[in-house]
C-alpha positions, 0 to 999 in steps of 0.5 A: 500501499503507498504511503501518504504523500505531504508536501507544502502548497504556495500560491502566488500574492494578488491570484485573485485580484487576476482572475476577478474580473473573468470569474465575474464574467464566467462563473454565473454562466455555469449549470452549478452556479446557484445565484443566477439572476443576480450579479456577483460583485466581488470574491473572497479567497476561502482558500486556495492550492498550487497543485501544479506549478503555475511556472511550468507548461500547466499550472492548475489551482485549487480554489474555494471561493466566497462569491459576494452577491446582493441583496443575499449573500452569495455561496462558496465554490470549488473551482479546478483552474489551468492555466495554459500559454494558449488552449488547444481546440480541443479545450476551448469550451473551458475556456474562461479566458486570458490574464492580463496582470498578475502572476498569470499574467499573459496565460489563458486560465480555464476550467481544468476538469476538461482537461485529462493532465489536472484530472490525472493529477487528482486520481493520483492523489487520492492513489497515494493519500497526499496531504497538499496544503489543507488539501487531505486526499483520503482514502479507505485502506482495504480499497486501491486505486490503480494507476494510468485511468484514462478520465473524461469528463462527465458532460451533463452534470449541473450541480456538481462535477464527475470525472469517470476513470477507465469505467472503473470509478466516478468522482464527484465533485461538489460545486457548492461548498459548506464546511461540516460533514456532508452526508454525500459522503457519511451516508454512502460510508455508513451503508459500506460499513453496514454491508449494504450493497445498494449503494455504491461504496466510497473509495477515496474521498477530499477533504480540505482543513482551512482557516475560517470554518470553525475546525470543520472540515470541507468535504470537497469529493468522493471517489466510488466504484462506476456502475459500467453500463448502467441505465438512469432511472429516469431516462430507464422510464422514459424509454419503457413509457416510450414503447408503450412498457409497464414499468411495474415490476422496475418500480418495485424492484426500486422500492425493495432496493429503497427499503434496504437502504433505508434499513441499513440507515437505520441499523447504522445511525441512531434513529429518533422518536418525533412525538408532540412538539416535533411534530408540531414544528414539522407541521409548522413548516409546512404551512409555513412554504404553503403561505409562502408558495400561494402568497408566490403562485396565484394558481396555487391559491384556489387549493389552498386551503384543501392543502392545508387539511392535509397539514392540519390532519396530520397536526390531529394524529400528534395532538392525540398521541401518535408519534412517528420514527425518525431516521437518517434518509436519501433526502431527495430522492426520485428516479435520477438518483437511482440506477439500475446495473445490466444484471438487473439490480438497482442502485441509490446514489447522490445523498447529498439532499437537496441542495439549497437546505443548509447542511445542518437541515439535510443531516437531521433525521425524518420519517422514510415517507420523506424518501418516498413522497419524492419517488411517488412524485417522480413517477408522476414526472415521468409519466406526463412526459410521455406524448400522448399521456399512458393513462393509469402509468403513475398511478401503477409505479406508484403501487408496484413501488409501495408494495415492493417497499413493504415486501422488505422493510414490512410496513406499507407506507399506504397504511400510513396515508396522514403523514403520506398525504401530507409530506406528498403536498409538501414536495409538490406545493415545492415544484410548484414554485419552482415550475412557474419560477422557471419552468411555466410552461411545466407548473400543470404537473404539479398542479394536477397533483395538487388538485388531487392532494387538496381533495378529502379522499385523495383520488387521482384526477386526470392529470392536466396535459403538457404542450407536445414539444416541452423543453429538455427537463430539468431538475425542479429545484433551486440548485438542480440535482446532478446529471439528471431531470426530476421532481 
């Protein structure tokens, strides 16, 4: 086993000042930039680490930058900046700009992940468990990383970026960075050590120890096995829809996989009991989100009383003394967060949770129905993407998924209709706000669910039609989850 490599990192004074005008133009254009619509007024340098010397043919910098925006504060972003005298044509899409002052004057800077050499530097650092300045490249002791794997950037990323190495590993680099334990590393590690086969186990990861983080590390990236030939759950569902095929068997298998993950998480990490006080706080948050959404989206207002009744019913059970168990969950589960291997095995991935939520909130125990509600909404989104819609497709998938979940967990989510309705209602309200702001042509999808959920009996209504040729789907979240559209 290779020994850890440690070396001091140096950065030249004036680096940020020389990059500032270029990054103000480039950063807001990136798909993973969360502050769209608000101009960047400046940057603060959280950390800068030189990974390859700037006086060589290729310079490579790792930066953590705090972007300043108005009126709300901006976010901290992880950047890998390459510097060359001139970019070869193959790197033209990665161009950030030409530097005319400071330590990189006369050089061209670019998004380094497009370039195989910088990607190789990251893999080698993980392989050797390197320490470079405040960067720590960690690896599970019983895992080996082979040298020389050829990297390629995954082009369809959204809120993060990924590099595949020789169809063996995939490195997910987080873009929006906050200090603290990130569930995208914490939960897969816990599941791997619990022996759960439904999540690719982390092989290695990147952390940062920098001043100003209150002693907490930054989780910057996670290396996991690459599931070669796997089908994305969202894409698989759309393919079956396009062929008019039934998806019930896959939905049932996916329900079983979800239950296996939930069961393993309950074994690996503490669970808590939600009593009246905790449930009242949960309901209060749901009501606040409903009221804010009704103010923002007039189309929601006629349904607000019926939706409120879903939350009132949950509050009523809490007042009667009903309790629920809460545990760690996926936090942003939908078809796009699932992969099916060529052998038919389902995997759950991307445990980061909803990136727009604070890290502490993403790490809070939740009822498992939170995840289940997200998947049920995802079936609805997939069904509405078919032209023409296939009647009953989503209902069949929802029933099969819940049945599969019950086969493993022993508990069918439909036997707890009040909590399930409340969580699904909360999710649909979130979707209404997103679609109204970003994809108004898709607003009929969550409004169709809202009409159903606003009724006391919860019976489904006919889905609202969509335009014949909707635009390419993006994730309905303020900061979309990686690679795949979802609800």
